[in-house]
ROBALUM-545864 format. One record per residue (C-alpha): y, x, z. Coordinates in pm, whole numbers, padded with zeros to 5 digits, always signed. Each point is the difference from the previous one (the first is absolute). Layout:
<pts>
YXZ
...
</pts>
This chain:
<pts>
-00012-00010+00018
+00350+00138-00097
+00243+00034+00302
+00228-00262-00151
-00226-00240-00058
-00061-00275+00244
-00211+00100+00280
-00352-00141+00101
+00174-00236+00221
+00189-00145-00295
+00338-00006+00166
+00119+00366+00042
-00020+00343-00180
+00031+00336+00150
+00288+00061-00197
+00179-00293+00161
-00077+00143+00358
+00135+00346-00085
+00296-00142-00179
+00088-00196+00318
-00101+00246+00274
-00062-00273+00263
+00094+00131+00350
-00254-00066+00280
+00112+00199+00267
+00331-00007+00158
+00197+00257+00233
+00090-00082+00380
+00330-00158-00132
-00154-00226-00268
+00076+00218-00295
-00270-00028-00285
-00196+00326-00004
-00246+00073-00296
-00274+00229+00141
-00228-00096-00287
-00160+00244-00272
+00144+00085-00304
-00069-00235-00317
-00144+00284-00184
-00276+00018+00303
+00003-00354+00039
-00125-00033-00352
-00243+00274-00004
-00145-00123+00319
-00040-00369-00138
-00172+00154-00306
-00298+00077+00243
-00024-00381+00150
-00231-00249-00186
+00024-00385+00003
-00239-00125+00324
-00006+00324+00155
-00009-00075+00374
+00269+00238+00154
+00159+00054+00341
+00321+00226+00137
+00193+00038+00314
+00374-00082-00048
+00123-00224-00287
+00272+00071-00264
+00019+00136-00343
-00332+00116-00037
-00148-00316+00143
+00158-00178-00313
-00193+00238-00232
-00341-00168+00154
+00122-00340-00055
+00139+00027-00339
-00310+00182-00124
-00210-00297+00161
-00164+00167+00267
-00107-00242+00291
+00244+00238+00237
+00020-00029+00367
+00308+00186+00192
-00004+00076+00370
+00317+00005+00139
+00008+00081+00399
+00307-00034+00195
+00227+00294+00066
</pts>
């Protein structure tokens, strides 16, 4: 699948996510803080994910979107700080 095509979820592509760089994290003062991986790294990572894979990670953010967009059944464990 080309990275500009719709993803396996039928809604959002990796290019959409990279273009918009969503901010999942905030500094203590509430200012958005991007802690994600680069767009190139996200694409390389996403190329390893196949639809239907069962995946799990600690934390949630930019990389979590790659799992979902590529069609994985993904679980993100996000403990409180």
